[in-house]
N, C-alpha and C positions, 0 to 999 in steps of 0.2 A: 638694328631693332626697328628704326623708323620705317624701313622698307617693309618689314613684316606688318607693322601697324597699318600702313597705307594699303597693303594687299588685302588684309582682312576687312578694313573699313570700306574699301572700294567694292569688294564682293558683296557685302551686306547691302550697301546703299544702292547698288545697281541690280540687285537680285529682284526677280518678280515674286519671290517668296522670302522676304527678309527674315521672317521668324525662323524658317528652316535653316537659313544661312547662319544665323546666330547660334542655333542649337548645334549645328555641325561643328562650328569652331569651339564652342564650349566643350563638346565631347572630344574633339581632337586634343584639347589640352587636359582631358580627364578631370574636368571640374564639375562638381555636382551643382544642381540648381540652388541648393541651400548654401553651399560655400560661396557661390557667386553673389547670391543675395546678401549674405553677411558682409562681403567685401564692399558691395555697393550701398549698403545700409537701406535695403528695400526688402520686401517680403518675397519668399520663394514663389508665391502665387503670381506676383508681378512678373517675375522672370518667365514663368510658365505662360502667362498671358502674351508676352511679347513673342515667345517662340511659337505659340499657337496662333499668332496673328489675330488675337482677340482684342488687341489695342491697336490704335492707328499706327501706321508705319513709323518706325523710330526715326527721329530727326538726327541731325549731325551731332548734337550734344549727347544724346542717348548712345549713339553708336561709338562716339569717342570714349565715353565713360566705360562702355562695355569692353572695347578693345584694350584700354588702359588696364582694366581690371584683370582680364585673363592673362595679359602679359605680366603684370605685377605679381599675380598669384604664382605663375610659373617661376618667376625670378626668386620668390621666397622659397621655392622648392629646390633651388639650385640652377634654374634657368636652362634645363636640359633641352627643352623643345625650342626655345629661342636660339640656343647655340646651334642646334641641328638645322634650323631654317637658315641661319646665316652662313652655314657651311655647305648648304645644299647646291651650290653652283658646281656643275660638272660639265664636261664636254658634251654639247648637244648632239654631236654625231653619234653618240652612243644610245640615246633614248629620247623619246617624246613623252611628255606628261599630259594627262587628261585629268582635270579636276571636276568633281561633281558639286553643284551648289547645295545639294542635300544628300544624305545617305542613300545608297542604292543597295538592295539586298544582293547577295551573291547569286541567288536564284534568278533574279531579274537580269543581272549582268550576263549570266550564262545564256539566257534566252536572247538577249540583244546581240551578242556576238556569235550566236548559233554554235555554242560549244557543248561538248559532251563530257560529263564528269567521269574520270577514271579512278578517282579516289576522293573520299570525303563528301560525296554528294549529299549525305544527310545533314551536313553542316551548312550548306549554302543558304538556306532560308533564314537562318539565324545570324549569318555573317553580314555585317554592314561595311560597305565600301565607300570611301570618300574620293576615290579616284583610281586611275590605272596608269601604269608606266609601260610603254612599249619599248622593248630593249632588243638590240641586235646581239644575240647570244654569242656569236663568234667574236665580235669586237670586245664585248664586255668581259669575256673570259680570258682572251688573249692579251688585251691591251689596257683595260681599265684597271688602275691601281686598286688594291684590295680596300684601302681606306675610302676610296671614292665609291666603291660598290654600295656602301651603306648610305651614301648621299642620295641615291635614286628614290629613296622613300620620302624625301622632302620633310614635311612636318609630322607625318603620321605613317605608321606601318599598316593602317587599315586601307591598304591599296591592293590592287591586283597587279602582279608583274606579268606582262605578256611578252614571252620570249619568241623572237622571230629567228629565221635561219636555223631551225631545229631539225635534227635528223631523228633522234629517238627520245630526247628529253633527259638523258642521263646527266650530261654536263651541267645544265642549269640547276638541276636538283641537287647535285653534289655541291655546287657553289653555295646554294641556299643552306644546305646541311651544315657547312662549316662556318656560315655567317652567324654572328650573335644576334642579328636582327632579322626577323622573319616577316614575310608578307602575309596578308590575310588569305589571298588566293593566288595560285600560279596558273598561267595559261601557256600551253605549248602550241605555237602557231605553225601550221603547215605540216602537221603530222596527224595521221589518223589515230583514233582512240585505241584501236587494236594493235597499233604498231609502237605504242609508247613502251619504253624500256621498263622491264619489270623492277629493276632496282630503283628507278625514278618513282614508280608507284609505291614501293616499300618505304622510300624516304618520305614521301608525302604523307603516307599513313602514320609513320613514326612521329613525324613533326606535327601531325594534326592539321595539315594544310590541304584544303580542297584543291585537287589538280584537275584542270580542264584541258581538253584538246579541241582545236578547231582548224578548219581549212578555209574558213571564210576569208576572202581577199581583204588585206589590211585597209585598203581604201574604204571598203564597205563597212568594216568594223569602226573606223574612226568616224565615218558619216553617221552610223547608227548611234554611236555614243554622243555625238553632237545633238542629234535629234532626241536623244534620251536625256537631255539637259546636262550633258557633260560638256565642259569647256576645255578645248585643246589649247595648251600653252604654246605660243609660237616662239 
């Protein structure tokens, strides 16, 4: 739990947009401004002012109170997100995580990685992403234990899963179909949009998950996400 607190506090304090970082973590934990304000014994407008950077950058005392509050609220709900974070360690040979300091729309994400939507394009603009996870589809399907597959989401499912080593996209979408936890967006890397398996498209449509395809080199994608304010976890 302390590791999670340090992670959140560090991201807020080091961010060039601390208000957006605070809002991101509040939304990751599905906490309303009113609920947070009640817990902190302040007004919702004060929370809004901090998130909108209408108050001076929060000091360490404010950040500590904020972090303690969202953690404690989650614990009163059963601590599901805290548990998921603590269990999120998985073999790094399977994936690389990219975290965004503030929400990025699915539409902007698709533009950054130069991807074409093959399903759910109409949902991209309204989809908020807090990060992306680049996954070796062959390794994750053949070697990663099922229970570890769910750990790739870290603390939130509002992520894009980018599958590499893809031929048609069927296998990754079948894996997602049987998983109880779903990503916000799926990207098939290295396959042309017109070559995506029809079953993969149907699964994406059935699950209501925007499905993208891109052949942009992975190095270029990661560089673009970095320049787009995404932080790649080493």
